[in-house]
TIVO-930484 format. One record per residue: x, y, z of N, C-alpha, C in turn; residue in three letters. Coordinates in steps of 0.05 Angstrom, whole numbers, plus 5000, padded with zeros to 4 digits. Each point is the difference from the previous one (the first is absolute). Layout:
<atoms>
+------+------+------+-------+-------+-------+------+------+------+---------+
| n_px | n_py | n_pz | ca_px | ca_py | ca_pz | c_px | c_py | c_pz | residuo |
+------+------+------+-------+-------+-------+------+------+------+---------+
|    X |    Y |    Z |     X |     Y |     Z |    X |    Y |    Z |     ALA |
...
+------+------+------+-------+-------+-------+------+------+------+---------+
</atoms>
This chain:
<atoms>
+------+------+------+-------+-------+-------+------+------+------+---------+
| n_px | n_py | n_pz | ca_px | ca_py | ca_pz | c_px | c_py | c_pz | residuo |
+------+------+------+-------+-------+-------+------+------+------+---------+
| 4836 | 5056 | 4769 |  5022 |  4993 |  5017 | 4989 | 4988 | 5026 |     UNK |
| 5011 | 4978 | 5007 |  4994 |  4986 |  5025 | 5027 | 4990 | 5009 |     UNK |
| 5011 | 5014 | 5019 |  5028 |  4997 |  5007 | 5004 | 4998 | 5030 |     UNK |
| 5017 | 4982 | 5009 |  5007 |  4998 |  5028 | 5031 | 5002 | 5002 |     UNK |
| 5009 | 5020 | 5016 |  5028 |  5005 |  5003 | 5008 | 4997 | 5029 |     UNK |
| 5020 | 4985 | 5006 |  5011 |  4997 |  5027 | 5021 | 5021 | 5003 |     UNK |
| 4997 | 5016 | 5021 |  5020 |  5021 |  5008 | 5012 | 4991 | 5026 |     UNK |
| 5026 | 4997 | 5001 |  5014 |  4990 |  5024 | 5023 | 5019 | 5006 |     UNK |
| 5004 | 5005 | 5026 |  5024 |  5016 |  5008 | 5012 | 4988 | 5025 |     UNK |
| 5026 | 5003 | 5003 |  5014 |  4990 |  5023 | 5030 | 4999 | 4995 |     UNK |
| 5014 | 4982 | 5013 |  5029 |  4998 |  4997 | 5006 | 4985 | 4974 |     UNK |
| 5024 | 5006 | 4989 |  5008 |  4987 |  4975 | 5001 | 4970 | 5003 |     UNK |
| 5010 | 4990 | 5023 |  5003 |  4971 |  5004 | 4972 | 4987 | 5001 |     UNK |
| 4981 | 5012 | 5014 |  4973 |  4988 |  5002 | 4986 | 5001 | 4973 |     UNK |
| 5004 | 5022 | 4985 |  4988 |  5002 |  4973 | 5011 | 4979 | 4981 |     UNK |
| 5026 | 4996 | 5001 |  5012 |  4980 |  4983 | 4990 | 4972 | 5007 |     UNK |
| 4998 | 4994 | 5025 |  4989 |  4974 |  5009 | 4972 | 4996 | 4990 |     UNK |
| 4983 | 5021 | 5003 |  4972 |  4998 |  4991 | 4998 | 4996 | 4970 |     UNK |
| 5016 | 5015 | 4984 |  4999 |  4997 |  4971 | 5008 | 4972 | 4991 |     UNK |
| 5020 | 4989 | 5013 |  5008 |  4973 |  4994 | 4979 | 4979 | 5008 |     UNK |
| 4990 | 5003 | 5024 |  4981 |  4981 |  5011 | 4974 | 4998 | 4982 |     UNK |
| 4990 | 5024 | 4992 |  4976 |  5001 |  4984 | 5005 | 5002 | 4970 |     UNK |
| 5025 | 5000 | 4992 |  5007 |  5003 |  4971 | 4987 | 5025 | 4988 |     UNK |
| 5003 | 5023 | 5013 |  4987 |  5025 |  4991 | 5018 | 5015 | 4981 |     UNK |
| 4987 | 5010 | 4979 |  5013 |  5018 |  4981 | 4994 | 5029 | 5008 |     UNK |
| 5020 | 5017 | 5001 |  4995 |  5028 |  5008 | 4994 | 5017 | 4976 |     UNK |
| 4978 | 5015 | 5002 |  4994 |  5020 |  4980 | 5016 | 5025 | 5004 |     UNK |
| 5002 | 5008 | 5026 |  5017 |  5023 |  5008 | 5012 | 4993 | 5027 |     UNK |
| 5023 | 5011 | 5005 |  5012 |  4997 |  5027 | 5016 | 5025 | 5007 |     UNK |
| 5004 | 5003 | 5025 |  5014 |  5023 |  5010 | 5017 | 4992 | 5024 |     UNK |
| 5020 | 5016 | 5006 |  5018 |  4995 |  5023 | 4996 | 5021 | 5021 |     UNK |
| 5006 | 4993 | 5025 |  4999 |  5019 |  5022 | 5017 | 5024 | 4993 |     UNK |
| 4989 | 5024 | 5004 |  5015 |  5024 |  4994 | 4994 | 5012 | 4972 |     UNK |
| 4989 | 4984 | 4982 |  4992 |  5010 |  4974 | 4979 | 5022 | 5003 |     UNK |
| 5000 | 5018 | 4981 |  4980 |  5022 |  5000 | 4976 | 4991 | 4983 |     UNK |
| 4976 | 5000 | 5012 |  4976 |  4992 |  4986 | 4990 | 5022 | 4982 |     UNK |
| 4979 | 4993 | 4984 |  4989 |  5019 |  4981 | 4989 | 5025 | 5014 |     UNK |
| 4991 | 4997 | 5025 |  4989 |  5023 |  5014 | 5022 | 5016 | 5015 |     UNK |
| 5025 | 4992 | 4995 |  5023 |  5015 |  5012 | 5008 | 4991 | 5028 |     UNK |
| 4986 | 4980 | 5010 |  5008 |  4990 |  5027 | 5022 | 4979 | 4998 |     UNK |
| 5016 | 4999 | 5021 |  5020 |  4979 |  5002 | 4987 | 4974 | 5009 |     UNK |
| 5006 | 4978 | 4986 |  4989 |  4974 |  5008 | 5012 | 4991 | 5026 |     UNK |
| 4982 | 4993 | 5019 |  5009 |  4991 |  5027 | 5009 | 4971 | 5000 |     UNK |
| 4992 | 4985 | 4980 |  5008 |  4972 |  4998 | 5000 | 4992 | 4971 |     UNK |
| 5012 | 4977 | 4994 |  5000 |  4990 |  4973 | 4973 | 4986 | 4995 |     UNK |
| 4994 | 4996 | 4974 |  4975 |  4987 |  4994 | 4997 | 4993 | 4971 |     UNK |
| 4977 | 4989 | 4993 |  4995 |  4994 |  4972 | 4969 | 4998 | 4996 |     UNK |
| 4992 | 5001 | 4975 |  4973 |  4994 |  4991 | 5002 | 4976 | 4981 |     UNK |
| 4981 | 4982 | 5003 |  4999 |  4976 |  4983 | 4971 | 4995 | 4992 |     UNK |
| 4995 | 4996 | 4974 |  4973 |  4994 |  4991 | 4994 | 4971 | 5007 |     UNK |
| 4978 | 4997 | 5015 |  4991 |  4974 |  5009 | 4980 | 4989 | 4980 |     UNK |
| 4983 | 5018 | 4989 |  4979 |  4991 |  4981 | 4994 | 5023 | 4981 |     UNK |
| 4996 | 4993 | 4975 |  4991 |  5019 |  4979 | 4980 | 4984 | 4984 |     UNK |
| 4974 | 5006 | 5004 |  4979 |  4983 |  4989 | 4980 | 5015 | 4983 |     UNK |
| 4986 | 4985 | 4984 |  4979 |  5012 |  4983 | 4975 | 5008 | 5015 |     UNK |
| 4995 | 4987 | 5023 |  4975 |  5006 |  5014 | 5005 | 4997 | 5030 |     UNK |
| 4983 | 5011 | 5017 |  5003 |  4998 |  5029 | 5000 | 4972 | 5011 |     UNK |
| 4985 | 4982 | 4988 |  4999 |  4972 |  5009 | 5027 | 4987 | 4997 |     UNK |
| 5012 | 5003 | 4977 |  5026 |  4989 |  4995 | 5021 | 5012 | 5018 |     UNK |
| 4998 | 5026 | 5004 |  5018 |  5014 |  5018 | 4999 | 4988 | 5028 |     UNK |
| 4976 | 4996 | 5011 |  4997 |  4988 |  5026 | 5012 | 4971 | 5001 |     UNK |
| 4996 | 4985 | 4979 |  5011 |  4973 |  4999 | 5030 | 5001 | 5002 |     UNK |
| 5013 | 5018 | 4986 |  5029 |  5002 |  5000 | 5010 | 5010 | 5028 |     UNK |
| 4985 | 5018 | 5012 |  5008 |  5010 |  5026 | 4998 | 4977 | 5021 |     UNK |
| 4979 | 4984 | 4998 |  4997 |  4977 |  5018 | 5023 | 4981 | 4997 |     UNK |
| 5010 | 4996 | 4976 |  5023 |  4982 |  4996 | 5024 | 5012 | 5014 |     UNK |
| 5004 | 5026 | 4997 |  5023 |  5014 |  5013 | 4998 | 4997 | 5031 |     UNK |
| 4976 | 5005 | 5011 |  4997 |  4998 |  5029 | 5005 | 4972 | 5010 |     UNK |
| 4991 | 4980 | 4984 |  5005 |  4972 |  5008 | 5030 | 4994 | 4999 |     UNK |
| 5013 | 5011 | 4981 |  5029 |  4996 |  4998 | 5014 | 5012 | 5024 |     UNK |
| 4992 | 5024 | 5008 |  5011 |  5012 |  5024 | 4996 | 4983 | 5025 |     UNK |
| 4975 | 4989 | 5003 |  4994 |  4983 |  5023 | 5016 | 4974 | 4999 |     UNK |
| 5001 | 4988 | 4976 |  5015 |  4975 |  4997 | 5029 | 5002 | 5007 |     UNK |
| 5012 | 5024 | 4994 |  5028 |  5004 |  5005 | 5005 | 5013 | 5027 |     UNK |
| 4978 | 5004 | 5015 |  5003 |  5011 |  5027 | 5008 | 5029 | 5001 |     UNK |
| 4993 | 5015 | 4979 |  5007 |  5028 |  4999 | 4981 | 5017 | 5018 |     UNK |
| 5012 | 5013 | 5019 |  4986 |  5020 |  5017 | 5017 | 5025 | 4998 |     UNK |
| 4992 | 5019 | 4984 |  5016 |  5024 |  4994 | 5010 | 5014 | 5025 |     UNK |
| 4983 | 5003 | 5020 |  5008 |  5014 |  5024 | 5022 | 4985 | 5015 |     UNK |
| 4999 | 4974 | 5000 |  5021 |  4984 |  5013 | 5027 | 5002 | 4986 |     UNK |
| 4999 | 5008 | 4975 |  5025 |  5004 |  4984 | 5008 | 5030 | 5002 |     UNK |
| 4986 | 5015 | 5017 |  5005 |  5029 |  5002 | 4996 | 5014 | 4974 |     UNK |
| 4979 | 4992 | 4985 |  4993 |  5012 |  4975 | 4972 | 5012 | 5002 |     UNK |
| 4996 | 5022 | 4986 |  4973 |  5011 |  4997 | 4990 | 4993 | 4973 |     UNK |
| 4976 | 4990 | 4998 |  4989 |  4991 |  4974 | 4972 | 5010 | 4996 |     UNK |
| 4995 | 5007 | 4975 |  4973 |  5009 |  4992 | 4994 | 4987 | 4973 |     UNK |
| 4976 | 4989 | 4998 |  4990 |  4991 |  4974 | 4981 | 5020 | 4990 |     UNK |
| 5008 | 5014 | 4978 |  4984 |  5021 |  4988 | 4985 | 4989 | 4976 |     UNK |
| 4973 | 5000 | 5002 |  4983 |  4990 |  4979 | 4989 | 5024 | 4985 |     UNK |
| 5002 | 5000 | 4974 |  4990 |  5022 |  4984 | 4983 | 4990 | 4977 |     UNK |
| 4978 | 5015 | 4995 |  4981 |  4994 |  4979 | 4997 | 5025 | 4983 |     UNK |
| 4998 | 4996 | 4974 |  4991 |  5023 |  4983 | 4970 | 4996 | 4996 |     UNK |
| 4986 | 5022 | 5002 |  4971 |  4999 |  4997 | 4990 | 5024 | 4983 |     UNK |
| 4977 | 4996 | 4987 |  4988 |  5022 |  4985 | 5000 | 4996 | 4970 |     UNK |
| 5012 | 4979 | 4990 |  4998 |  4996 |  4971 | 4982 | 4977 | 4993 |     UNK |
| 4995 | 4994 | 4975 |  4981 |  4980 |  4992 | 5010 | 4972 | 5007 |     UNK |
| 5026 | 4996 | 5003 |  5010 |  4974 |  5007 | 4996 | 4994 | 5029 |     UNK |
| 5003 | 5020 | 5017 |  4997 |  4997 |  5029 | 4989 | 5026 | 5012 |     UNK |
| 4974 | 5003 | 4998 |  4987 |  5025 |  5010 | 5003 | 5002 | 5030 |     UNK |
| 4996 | 4978 | 5014 |  5004 |  5000 |  5029 | 5013 | 4974 | 5008 |     UNK |
| 5013 | 4999 | 5023 |  5013 |  4976 |  5009 | 5000 | 5000 | 5031 |     UNK |
| 5000 | 4977 | 5010 |  5001 |  4997 |  5029 | 5011 | 4973 | 5008 |     UNK |
| 5008 | 4997 | 5024 |  5010 |  4975 |  5010 | 4987 | 4995 | 5027 |     UNK |
| 4998 | 4975 | 5007 |  4988 |  4992 |  5025 | 5019 | 4981 | 5014 |     UNK |
| 5006 | 5005 | 5025 |  5019 |  4983 |  5015 | 4984 | 4986 | 5021 |     UNK |
| 5003 | 4974 | 5001 |  4989 |  4984 |  5022 | 5016 | 5005 | 5026 |     UNK |
| 4987 | 4996 | 5023 |  5015 |  5004 |  5025 | 5026 | 4984 | 5001 |     UNK |
| 5000 | 4976 | 4989 |  5025 |  4983 |  5000 | 5022 | 5013 | 4983 |     UNK |
| 4992 | 5013 | 4978 |  5020 |  5013 |  4983 | 5011 | 5024 | 5015 |     UNK |
| 4983 | 5016 | 5013 |  5010 |  5023 |  5015 | 5019 | 4990 | 5023 |     UNK |
| 4993 | 4978 | 5012 |  5018 |  4989 |  5020 | 5027 | 4992 | 4989 |     UNK |
| 5001 | 4991 | 4975 |  5026 |  4994 |  4988 | 5018 | 5024 | 4998 |     UNK |
| 4988 | 5024 | 4993 |  5015 |  5024 |  5000 | 5012 | 5006 | 5027 |     UNK |
| 4984 | 4997 | 5021 |  5008 |  5005 |  5027 | 5022 | 4981 | 5008 |     UNK |
| 4996 | 4974 | 4995 |  5020 |  4980 |  5007 | 5027 | 5004 | 4986 |     UNK |
| 4999 | 5010 | 4976 |  5025 |  5005 |  4985 | 5012 | 5028 | 5006 |     UNK |
| 4984 | 5016 | 5013 |  5009 |  5027 |  5006 | 5001 | 5019 | 4977 |     UNK |
| 4979 | 4998 | 4982 |  4999 |  5016 |  4976 | 4977 | 5020 | 5003 |     UNK |
| 5005 | 5025 | 4995 |  4980 |  5021 |  4998 | 4986 | 4998 | 4973 |     UNK |
| 4974 | 5003 | 4999 |  4985 |  4999 |  4975 | 4991 | 5028 | 4992 |     UNK |
| 5004 | 5006 | 4975 |  4991 |  5026 |  4989 | 4985 | 4995 | 4974 |     UNK |
| 4976 | 5011 | 4996 |  4985 |  4997 |  4976 | 4993 | 5027 | 4989 |     UNK |
| 5006 | 5004 | 4974 |  4996 |  5026 |  4987 | 4988 | 4996 | 4972 |     UNK |
| 4980 | 5017 | 4993 |  4989 |  5001 |  4973 | 5012 | 5024 | 4985 |     UNK |
| 5007 | 4995 | 4975 |  5012 |  5021 |  4983 | 4981 | 5005 | 4977 |     UNK |
| 4990 | 5025 | 4998 |  4981 |  5006 |  4978 | 5013 | 4999 | 4973 |     UNK |
| 4986 | 4990 | 4981 |  5009 |  4999 |  4972 | 4975 | 5004 | 4982 |     UNK |
| 5003 | 5000 | 4975 |  4977 |  5002 |  4982 | 5008 | 4988 | 4973 |     UNK |
| 4980 | 4995 | 4984 |  5005 |  4990 |  4973 | 5015 | 5021 | 4983 |     UNK |
| 4995 | 5025 | 5006 |  5013 |  5022 |  4986 | 5030 | 4998 | 5003 |     UNK |
| 5009 | 4995 | 5025 |  5029 |  4998 |  5005 | 5011 | 4976 | 4986 |     UNK |
| 4986 | 4977 | 5000 |  5009 |  4976 |  4987 | 5002 | 5004 | 4970 |     UNK |
| 4981 | 5015 | 4988 |  5000 |  5005 |  4971 | 5025 | 5016 | 4993 |     UNK |
| 5007 | 5020 | 5016 |  5023 |  5016 |  4995 | 5026 | 4983 | 5002 |     UNK |
| 5001 | 4982 | 5019 |  5024 |  4982 |  5002 | 5002 | 4982 | 4976 |     UNK |
| 4977 | 4989 | 4991 |  5000 |  4982 |  4977 | 5008 | 5014 | 4975 |     UNK |
| 4994 | 5026 | 4997 |  5007 |  5015 |  4977 | 5030 | 5007 | 4999 |     UNK |
| 5012 | 5001 | 5023 |  5029 |  5008 |  5001 | 5019 | 4979 | 4989 |     UNK |
+------+------+------+-------+-------+-------+------+------+------+---------+
</atoms>
């Protein structure tokens, strides 16, 4: 798994504008006042949208760069829209297909996150061939 998910929260109107401007498909969404899985009341509306799902970290970074360029081209600055945004990057590691994974961001790429007002989160998720074999057998 090499996945990048955009998590955005804010007002319904700002979220709708963002989704239309960037043509985003929502994987999950919630409304202000909804009860989350951890039992807390949502303080604002929001959604998650998959930005990239790639076979390898290099392809993942390429797709993320395209997304960031699109944000810059359309003048999207999340904080100016009163939105909070996080790009969560996840890797599965520990199996024969991808024993380890990493990404490297150039200073200019990190600046793009700042300019767009996006928080960056990177997480590795352990997996193994044993788990994949069990899934294949099912």
